[in-house]
Biopython code that builds the backbone (N, CA, C, O; Angstrom):
import numpy as np
from Bio.PDB.StructureBuilder import StructureBuilder

atoms = [
    (1, "MET", "N", (-114.523, -154.956, -25.914)),
    (1, "MET", "CA", (-113.660, -155.184, -24.370)),
    (1, "MET", "C", (-112.303, -155.160, -24.780)),
    (1, "MET", "O", (-111.948, -155.741, -25.805)),
    (2, "THR", "N", (-111.350, -154.394, -23.901)),
    (2, "THR", "CA", (-109.857, -153.995, -24.008)),
    (2, "THR", "C", (-109.153, -155.379, -24.044)),
    (2, "THR", "O", (-109.540, -156.401, -23.476)),
    (3, "ASP", "N", (-107.939, -155.210, -24.892)),
    (3, "ASP", "CA", (-107.212, -156.308, -24.175)),
    (3, "ASP", "C", (-106.826, -156.854, -22.704)),
    (3, "ASP", "O", (-106.752, -158.033, -22.355)),
    (4, "SER", "N", (-106.599, -155.694, -21.930)),
    (4, "SER", "CA", (-106.218, -155.961, -20.301)),
    (4, "SER", "C", (-107.434, -156.605, -19.860)),
    (4, "SER", "O", (-107.331, -157.605, -19.151)),
    (5, "LYS", "N", (-108.738, -156.102, -20.232)),
    (5, "LYS", "CA", (-109.951, -156.736, -19.575)),
    (5, "LYS", "C", (-110.025, -158.073, -20.331)),
    (5, "LYS", "O", (-110.365, -159.010, -19.608)),
    (6, "ARG", "N", (-109.858, -158.290, -21.233)),
    (6, "ARG", "CA", (-109.952, -159.755, -22.006)),
    (6, "ARG", "C", (-108.956, -160.832, -21.312)),
    (6, "ARG", "O", (-109.064, -162.040, -21.100)),
    (7, "ALA", "N", (-108.030, -159.962, -21.073)),
    (7, "ALA", "CA", (-106.547, -160.974, -20.233)),
    (7, "ALA", "C", (-106.884, -161.230, -18.907)),
    (7, "ALA", "O", (-106.419, -162.214, -18.332)),
    (8, "ALA", "N", (-107.650, -160.445, -18.354)),
    (8, "ALA", "CA", (-107.949, -160.510, -16.842)),
    (8, "ALA", "C", (-109.267, -161.315, -17.067)),
    (8, "ALA", "O", (-109.670, -161.643, -15.951)),
    (9, "VAL", "N", (-109.864, -161.640, -17.754)),
    (9, "VAL", "CA", (-111.177, -162.565, -17.625)),
    (9, "VAL", "C", (-110.662, -163.950, -18.032)),
    (9, "VAL", "O", (-111.001, -164.965, -17.425)),
    (10, "GLU", "N", (-109.817, -163.955, -19.099)),
    (10, "GLU", "CA", (-109.192, -165.314, -19.438)),
    (10, "GLU", "C", (-108.630, -165.811, -18.258)),
    (10, "GLU", "O", (-109.071, -166.920, -17.955)),
    (11, "ARG", "N", (-107.800, -165.344, -17.499)),
    (11, "ARG", "CA", (-106.798, -165.402, -16.197)),
    (11, "ARG", "C", (-107.721, -165.978, -15.092)),
    (11, "ARG", "O", (-107.401, -167.000, -14.485)),
    (12, "ASN", "N", (-108.779, -165.359, -14.861)),
    (12, "ASN", "CA", (-109.584, -165.789, -13.819)),
    (12, "ASN", "C", (-110.267, -166.777, -14.284)),
    (12, "ASN", "O", (-110.517, -167.566, -13.373)),
    (13, "TYR", "N", (-110.852, -167.232, -15.676)),
    (13, "TYR", "CA", (-111.526, -168.330, -15.930)),
    (13, "TYR", "C", (-110.673, -169.484, -15.658)),
    (13, "TYR", "O", (-110.987, -170.515, -15.062)),
    (14, "GLU", "N", (-109.393, -169.124, -16.251)),
    (14, "GLU", "CA", (-108.534, -170.745, -16.224)),
    (14, "GLU", "C", (-108.194, -170.794, -14.635)),
    (14, "GLU", "O", (-107.976, -171.975, -14.364)),
    (15, "ALA", "N", (-108.077, -170.069, -13.600)),
    (15, "ALA", "CA", (-107.796, -170.026, -12.332)),
    (15, "ALA", "C", (-109.199, -171.061, -11.844)),
    (15, "ALA", "O", (-109.329, -172.242, -11.521)),
    (16, "PHE", "N", (-109.963, -170.071, -11.979)),
    (16, "PHE", "CA", (-111.462, -170.728, -11.571)),
    (16, "PHE", "C", (-111.599, -172.256, -12.126)),
    (16, "PHE", "O", (-112.270, -172.945, -11.358)),
    (17, "ARG", "N", (-111.148, -172.911, -13.216)),
    (17, "ARG", "CA", (-111.952, -174.138, -13.827)),
    (17, "ARG", "C", (-110.750, -174.996, -12.880)),
    (17, "ARG", "O", (-111.059, -176.116, -12.473)),
    (18, "GLN", "N", (-109.552, -174.501, -12.591)),
    (18, "GLN", "CA", (-108.366, -175.635, -11.954)),
    (18, "GLN", "C", (-109.113, -175.551, -10.563)),
    (18, "GLN", "O", (-109.568, -176.645, -10.230)),
    (19, "ARG", "N", (-109.317, -174.677, -9.800)),
    (19, "ARG", "CA", (-110.080, -174.885, -8.357)),
    (19, "ARG", "C", (-111.566, -175.540, -8.052)),
    (19, "ARG", "O", (-112.009, -175.895, -6.960)),
    (20, "LEU", "N", (-112.153, -175.589, -9.249)),
    (20, "LEU", "CA", (-113.572, -175.931, -9.353)),
    (20, "LEU", "C", (-113.920, -177.343, -8.458)),
    (20, "LEU", "O", (-114.805, -177.480, -7.614)),
    (21, "PRO", "N", (-113.088, -178.178, -8.850)),
    (21, "PRO", "CA", (-113.255, -179.578, -7.877)),
    (21, "PRO", "C", (-113.779, -179.234, -6.721)),
    (21, "PRO", "O", (-114.941, -179.487, -6.403)),
    (22, "GLU", "N", (-112.586, -178.363, -5.700)),
    (22, "GLU", "CA", (-112.592, -178.352, -4.364)),
    (22, "GLU", "C", (-113.696, -177.211, -4.039)),
    (22, "GLU", "O", (-114.167, -177.190, -2.902)),
    (23, "LEU", "N", (-114.064, -176.395, -4.866)),
    (23, "LEU", "CA", (-115.048, -175.415, -4.907)),
    (23, "LEU", "C", (-116.213, -175.807, -4.983)),
    (23, "LEU", "O", (-117.068, -175.070, -4.494)),
    (24, "LEU", "N", (-116.577, -176.903, -5.526)),
    (24, "LEU", "CA", (-117.898, -177.546, -5.518)),
    (24, "LEU", "C", (-118.622, -178.171, -4.467)),
    (24, "LEU", "O", (-119.830, -178.308, -4.271)),
    (25, "ALA", "N", (-117.223, -178.652, -3.594)),
    (25, "ALA", "CA", (-117.433, -179.105, -2.149)),
    (25, "ALA", "C", (-118.061, -178.349, -1.006)),
    (25, "ALA", "O", (-118.788, -178.745, -0.095)),
    (26, "THR", "N", (-117.468, -176.860, -1.368)),
    (26, "THR", "CA", (-117.824, -175.794, -0.245)),
    (26, "THR", "C", (-118.928, -174.819, -0.480)),
    (26, "THR", "O", (-119.667, -174.368, 0.396)),
    (27, "HIS", "N", (-118.973, -174.479, -2.035)),
    (27, "HIS", "CA", (-119.389, -173.175, -2.423)),
    (27, "HIS", "C", (-120.517, -173.397, -3.883)),
    (27, "HIS", "O", (-120.768, -172.438, -4.613)),
    (28, "ARG", "N", (-121.034, -174.618, -4.102)),
    (28, "ARG", "CA", (-121.781, -175.184, -4.979)),
    (28, "ARG", "C", (-123.011, -173.952, -4.866)),
    (28, "ARG", "O", (-123.469, -173.535, -3.802)),
    (29, "GLY", "N", (-123.448, -173.449, -6.367)),
    (29, "GLY", "CA", (-124.355, -172.603, -6.653)),
    (29, "GLY", "C", (-124.127, -171.095, -6.015)),
    (29, "GLY", "O", (-125.087, -170.326, -5.976)),
    (30, "LYS", "N", (-123.178, -170.800, -5.650)),
    (30, "LYS", "CA", (-122.395, -169.341, -4.984)),
    (30, "LYS", "C", (-121.947, -168.913, -6.507)),
    (30, "LYS", "O", (-121.916, -169.689, -7.461)),
    (31, "PHE", "N", (-121.676, -167.802, -6.530)),
    (31, "PHE", "CA", (-121.103, -166.751, -7.688)),
    (31, "PHE", "C", (-119.871, -166.130, -6.936)),
    (31, "PHE", "O", (-119.919, -165.347, -5.987)),
    (32, "ALA", "N", (-118.624, -166.703, -7.631)),
    (32, "ALA", "CA", (-117.315, -165.876, -7.465)),
    (32, "ALA", "C", (-116.904, -164.644, -7.761)),
    (32, "ALA", "O", (-117.000, -164.424, -8.968)),
    (33, "LEU", "N", (-116.465, -163.717, -7.112)),
    (33, "LEU", "CA", (-115.672, -162.765, -7.449)),
    (33, "LEU", "C", (-114.440, -162.895, -7.720)),
    (33, "LEU", "O", (-113.771, -163.266, -6.756)),
    (34, "MET", "N", (-113.859, -162.722, -8.712)),
    (34, "MET", "CA", (-112.435, -162.987, -8.945)),
    (34, "MET", "C", (-111.834, -161.793, -9.545)),
    (34, "MET", "O", (-112.489, -161.059, -10.286)),
    (35, "ARG", "N", (-110.493, -161.554, -9.222)),
    (35, "ARG", "CA", (-109.533, -160.715, -9.614)),
    (35, "ARG", "C", (-108.494, -161.190, -9.574)),
    (35, "ARG", "O", (-108.319, -161.953, -8.624)),
    (36, "GLU", "N", (-107.284, -160.981, -10.577)),
    (36, "GLU", "CA", (-105.990, -161.345, -10.815)),
    (36, "GLU", "C", (-105.840, -162.744, -10.696)),
    (36, "GLU", "O", (-104.724, -163.029, -10.262)),
    (37, "GLY", "N", (-106.595, -163.764, -10.934)),
    (37, "GLY", "CA", (-106.637, -164.973, -10.921)),
    (37, "GLY", "C", (-107.287, -165.642, -9.384)),
    (37, "GLY", "O", (-107.408, -166.858, -9.237)),
    (38, "ASP", "N", (-107.619, -164.767, -8.441)),
    (38, "ASP", "CA", (-107.942, -164.888, -7.327)),
    (38, "ASP", "C", (-109.300, -165.031, -6.916)),
    (38, "ASP", "O", (-109.879, -164.167, -7.575)),
    (39, "ILE", "N", (-110.276, -165.701, -6.108)),
    (39, "ILE", "CA", (-111.653, -165.541, -5.738)),
    (39, "ILE", "C", (-111.416, -164.849, -4.501)),
    (39, "ILE", "O", (-110.720, -165.271, -3.577)),
    (40, "THR", "N", (-112.193, -163.486, -4.554)),
    (40, "THR", "CA", (-111.986, -162.612, -3.562)),
    (40, "THR", "C", (-113.135, -162.688, -2.618)),
    (40, "THR", "O", (-113.046, -162.291, -1.457)),
    (41, "GLU", "N", (-114.325, -163.258, -3.184)),
    (41, "GLU", "CA", (-115.042, -163.314, -2.184)),
    (41, "GLU", "C", (-116.430, -164.142, -2.996)),
    (41, "GLU", "O", (-116.509, -164.139, -4.224)),
    (42, "PHE", "N", (-117.482, -164.834, -2.108)),
    (42, "PHE", "CA", (-118.456, -165.348, -2.751)),
    (42, "PHE", "C", (-120.101, -164.862, -2.464)),
    (42, "PHE", "O", (-120.514, -164.411, -1.395)),
    (43, "PHE", "N", (-120.743, -165.034, -3.448)),
    (43, "PHE", "CA", (-121.959, -164.332, -3.345)),
    (43, "PHE", "C", (-123.109, -165.204, -3.535)),
    (43, "PHE", "O", (-122.923, -166.228, -4.192)),
    (44, "ASP", "N", (-124.177, -164.984, -3.104)),
    (44, "ASP", "CA", (-125.733, -165.777, -3.447)),
    (44, "ASP", "C", (-125.864, -165.439, -4.715)),
    (44, "ASP", "O", (-126.060, -166.423, -5.428)),
    (45, "THR", "N", (-125.824, -164.214, -5.394)),
    (45, "THR", "CA", (-126.357, -164.049, -6.775)),
    (45, "THR", "C", (-125.013, -163.428, -7.573)),
    (45, "THR", "O", (-123.958, -162.978, -7.125)),
    (46, "ALA", "N", (-125.547, -163.611, -9.065)),
    (46, "ALA", "CA", (-124.324, -163.163, -9.863)),
    (46, "ALA", "C", (-124.422, -161.664, -9.716)),
    (46, "ALA", "O", (-123.359, -161.043, -9.724)),
    (47, "ARG", "N", (-125.891, -160.799, -9.542)),
    (47, "ARG", "CA", (-125.884, -159.321, -9.288)),
    (47, "ARG", "C", (-125.120, -158.780, -8.216)),
    (47, "ARG", "O", (-124.537, -157.696, -8.236)),
    (48, "ASP", "N", (-125.158, -159.611, -7.264)),
    (48, "ASP", "CA", (-124.404, -159.090, -5.814)),
    (48, "ASP", "C", (-123.103, -159.139, -6.176)),
    (48, "ASP", "O", (-122.452, -158.104, -6.034)),
    (49, "ALA", "N", (-122.502, -160.229, -6.669)),
    (49, "ALA", "CA", (-121.045, -160.122, -6.979)),
    (49, "ALA", "C", (-120.605, -159.258, -8.020)),
    (49, "ALA", "O", (-119.454, -158.827, -7.968)),
    (50, "TYR", "N", (-121.439, -158.910, -9.061)),
    (50, "TYR", "CA", (-121.000, -157.953, -9.937)),
    (50, "TYR", "C", (-121.037, -156.301, -9.144)),
    (50, "TYR", "O", (-120.195, -155.403, -9.157)),
    (51, "LEU", "N", (-122.122, -156.373, -8.616)),
    (51, "LEU", "CA", (-122.218, -154.889, -7.791)),
    (51, "LEU", "C", (-121.058, -154.813, -6.636)),
    (51, "LEU", "O", (-120.574, -153.707, -6.392)),
    (52, "ALA", "N", (-120.708, -155.700, -6.086)),
    (52, "ALA", "CA", (-119.473, -155.541, -5.400)),
    (52, "ALA", "C", (-118.118, -155.570, -6.246)),
    (52, "ALA", "O", (-117.140, -155.020, -5.739)),
    (53, "GLY", "N", (-118.024, -156.011, -7.164)),
    (53, "GLY", "CA", (-116.966, -155.947, -8.063)),
    (53, "GLY", "C", (-116.840, -154.623, -8.449)),
    (53, "GLY", "O", (-115.692, -154.195, -8.568)),
    (54, "GLN", "N", (-117.994, -153.704, -8.722)),
    (54, "GLN", "CA", (-117.959, -152.486, -9.216)),
    (54, "GLN", "C", (-117.552, -151.418, -8.294)),
    (54, "GLN", "O", (-117.050, -150.350, -8.646)),
    (55, "LYS", "N", (-117.807, -151.786, -7.073)),
    (55, "LYS", "CA", (-117.564, -150.921, -5.810)),
    (55, "LYS", "C", (-116.048, -151.306, -5.547)),
    (55, "LYS", "O", (-115.248, -150.393, -5.338)),
    (56, "LEU", "N", (-115.632, -152.607, -5.551)),
    (56, "LEU", "CA", (-114.196, -152.977, -5.155)),
    (56, "LEU", "C", (-113.225, -152.246, -6.133)),
    (56, "LEU", "O", (-112.430, -151.376, -5.775)),
    (57, "TYR", "N", (-113.389, -152.728, -7.492)),
    (57, "TYR", "CA", (-112.627, -152.314, -8.556)),
    (57, "TYR", "C", (-113.014, -151.816, -9.874)),
    (57, "TYR", "O", (-113.320, -152.357, -10.937)),
    (58, "PRO", "N", (-112.862, -150.185, -9.320)),
    (58, "PRO", "CA", (-113.454, -148.998, -10.243)),
    (58, "PRO", "C", (-112.404, -149.306, -11.865)),
    (58, "PRO", "O", (-112.757, -148.713, -12.885)),
    (59, "ASP", "N", (-111.639, -149.893, -11.891)),
    (59, "ASP", "CA", (-110.938, -150.398, -13.266)),
    (59, "ASP", "C", (-111.855, -151.390, -13.813)),
    (59, "ASP", "O", (-111.654, -151.610, -15.007)),
    (60, "ALA", "N", (-112.800, -152.048, -13.282)),
    (60, "ALA", "CA", (-113.779, -152.998, -13.737)),
    (60, "ALA", "C", (-112.715, -154.347, -14.319)),
    (60, "ALA", "O", (-113.181, -154.997, -15.255)),
    (61, "LEU", "N", (-111.752, -154.635, -13.950)),
    (61, "LEU", "CA", (-110.860, -155.882, -14.112)),
    (61, "LEU", "C", (-111.014, -156.637, -13.268)),
    (61, "LEU", "O", (-110.141, -156.734, -12.406)),
    (62, "PHE", "N", (-112.273, -157.506, -13.209)),
    (62, "PHE", "CA", (-112.758, -158.589, -12.486)),
    (62, "PHE", "C", (-113.898, -159.422, -13.023)),
    (62, "PHE", "O", (-114.724, -159.021, -13.843)),
    (63, "SER", "N", (-113.868, -160.348, -12.602)),
    (63, "SER", "CA", (-114.878, -161.387, -13.304)),
    (63, "SER", "C", (-115.961, -162.108, -12.259)),
    (63, "SER", "O", (-115.719, -162.070, -11.052)),
    (64, "VAL", "N", (-116.898, -162.620, -12.648)),
    (64, "VAL", "CA", (-117.703, -163.188, -11.865)),
    (64, "VAL", "C", (-118.216, -165.032, -12.342)),
    (64, "VAL", "O", (-118.532, -165.217, -13.518)),
    (65, "GLN", "N", (-118.235, -165.797, -11.718)),
    (65, "GLN", "CA", (-118.174, -166.984, -12.052)),
    (65, "GLN", "C", (-119.306, -167.946, -11.147)),
    (65, "GLN", "O", (-119.463, -167.660, -9.960)),
    (66, "GLU", "N", (-119.926, -168.863, -11.631)),
    (66, "GLU", "CA", (-120.875, -169.370, -10.853)),
    (66, "GLU", "C", (-120.290, -170.657, -10.537)),
    (66, "GLU", "O", (-119.701, -171.264, -11.431)),
    (67, "VAL", "N", (-120.390, -171.204, -9.233)),
    (67, "VAL", "CA", (-119.738, -172.433, -9.030)),
    (67, "VAL", "C", (-121.055, -173.763, -9.339)),
    (67, "VAL", "O", (-122.035, -173.948, -8.619)),
    (68, "THR", "N", (-120.815, -174.291, -10.195)),
    (68, "THR", "CA", (-121.660, -175.329, -11.028)),
    (68, "THR", "C", (-120.717, -176.354, -11.310)),
    (68, "THR", "O", (-119.514, -176.096, -11.314)),
    (69, "ASP", "N", (-121.230, -177.699, -11.588)),
    (69, "ASP", "CA", (-120.468, -178.737, -12.116)),
    (69, "ASP", "C", (-119.751, -178.609, -13.586)),
    (69, "ASP", "O", (-118.750, -179.215, -13.967)),
    (70, "THR", "N", (-120.574, -177.609, -14.337)),
    (70, "THR", "CA", (-120.319, -177.388, -15.536)),
    (70, "THR", "C", (-119.721, -175.930, -15.559)),
    (70, "THR", "O", (-120.543, -175.024, -15.418)),
    (71, "PRO", "N", (-118.329, -175.568, -15.726)),
    (71, "PRO", "CA", (-118.208, -174.286, -15.956)),
    (71, "PRO", "C", (-118.647, -173.571, -16.784)),
    (71, "PRO", "O", (-118.776, -174.159, -17.858)),
    (72, "ALA", "N", (-119.023, -172.293, -16.802)),
    (72, "ALA", "CA", (-119.106, -171.698, -18.002)),
    (72, "ALA", "C", (-118.773, -170.370, -17.771)),
    (72, "ALA", "O", (-119.088, -169.821, -16.715)),
    (73, "ASP", "N", (-117.946, -169.593, -18.974)),
    (73, "ASP", "CA", (-117.137, -168.703, -18.866)),
    (73, "ASP", "C", (-118.293, -167.628, -18.455)),
    (73, "ASP", "O", (-119.137, -167.301, -19.291)),
    (74, "LEU", "N", (-118.299, -167.038, -17.004)),
    (74, "LEU", "CA", (-119.215, -165.808, -16.901)),
    (74, "LEU", "C", (-118.448, -164.682, -17.121)),
    (74, "LEU", "O", (-119.014, -163.636, -17.442)),
    (75, "GLY", "N", (-117.343, -164.726, -17.009)),
    (75, "GLY", "CA", (-116.170, -163.593, -16.896)),
    (75, "GLY", "C", (-116.722, -162.615, -17.816)),
    (75, "GLY", "O", (-116.746, -161.590, -17.135)),
    (76, "PHE", "N", (-117.152, -162.349, -18.895)),
    (76, "PHE", "CA", (-117.395, -161.628, -19.777)),
    (76, "PHE", "C", (-118.949, -161.019, -19.162)),
    (76, "PHE", "O", (-119.187, -159.855, -19.482)),
    (77, "PHE", "N", (-119.911, -161.668, -18.383)),
    (77, "PHE", "CA", (-120.904, -161.163, -17.775)),
    (77, "PHE", "C", (-120.661, -159.998, -16.902)),
    (77, "PHE", "O", (-121.661, -159.387, -16.524)),
    (78, "SER", "N", (-119.316, -159.525, -16.459)),
    (78, "SER", "CA", (-119.188, -158.367, -15.792)),
    (78, "SER", "C", (-118.971, -157.191, -16.598)),
    (78, "SER", "O", (-119.187, -156.125, -16.021)),
    (79, "HIS", "N", (-118.540, -157.130, -17.972)),
    (79, "HIS", "CA", (-118.477, -156.492, -19.007)),
    (79, "HIS", "C", (-119.653, -156.375, -19.734)),
    (79, "HIS", "O", (-119.726, -155.258, -20.246)),
    (80, "ALA", "N", (-120.680, -157.145, -20.001)),
    (80, "ALA", "CA", (-121.933, -157.237, -20.507)),
    (80, "ALA", "C", (-123.083, -156.550, -19.893)),
    (80, "ALA", "O", (-124.133, -156.228, -20.450)),
    (81, "MET", "N", (-122.739, -156.375, -18.683)),
    (81, "MET", "CA", (-123.909, -155.661, -17.569)),
    (81, "MET", "C", (-124.018, -154.328, -18.139)),
    (81, "MET", "O", (-123.046, -153.893, -18.757)),
    (82, "PRO", "N", (-125.334, -153.437, -17.986)),
    (82, "PRO", "CA", (-125.122, -151.689, -18.006)),
    (82, "PRO", "C", (-124.005, -151.159, -17.208)),
    (82, "PRO", "O", (-123.407, -151.773, -16.324)),
    (83, "GLN", "N", (-123.832, -150.219, -17.522)),
    (83, "GLN", "CA", (-122.861, -149.371, -16.741)),
    (83, "GLN", "C", (-123.300, -148.428, -15.787)),
    (83, "GLN", "O", (-122.529, -147.663, -15.207)),
    (84, "HIS", "N", (-124.685, -148.470, -15.586)),
    (84, "HIS", "CA", (-125.722, -147.484, -14.756)),
    (84, "HIS", "C", (-125.611, -148.408, -13.582)),
    (84, "HIS", "O", (-125.225, -149.576, -13.641)),
    (85, "HIS", "N", (-126.006, -147.731, -12.461)),
    (85, "HIS", "CA", (-126.196, -148.671, -11.327)),
    (85, "HIS", "C", (-127.517, -149.328, -11.346)),
    (85, "HIS", "O", (-128.568, -148.770, -11.663)),
    (86, "VAL", "N", (-127.380, -150.592, -10.972)),
    (86, "VAL", "CA", (-129.043, -151.570, -11.125)),
    (86, "VAL", "C", (-129.505, -151.208, -10.090)),
    (86, "VAL", "O", (-130.619, -151.598, -9.741)),
]
sb = StructureBuilder()
sb.init_structure("model")
sb.init_model(0)
sb.init_chain("A")
sb.init_seg("    ")
for serial, (resi, resn, name, xyz) in enumerate(atoms, 1):
    if name == "N":
        sb.init_residue(resn, " ", resi, " ")
    sb.init_atom(name, np.array(xyz, "f"), 0.0, 1.0, " ", f" {name:<3s}", serial, name[0])
structure = sb.get_structure()
């Protein structure tokens, strides 16, 4: 992962952690598509969020995070997926 991708993932994860308490009340179990520290949209599956991220952000500077009681850094998920269309 490049330094710019790693920085984007870390920024998104920290922003997500800070907003998690409010998100649990409204989006529990959903997957957040994130870019530049902002949540751009919520999806029912990680796959849907990832595919939308690929379409919207060809530079791959986005991450996907599940809204759960225990945040897990899924930001790397978006870079660990195969590069071909699923």
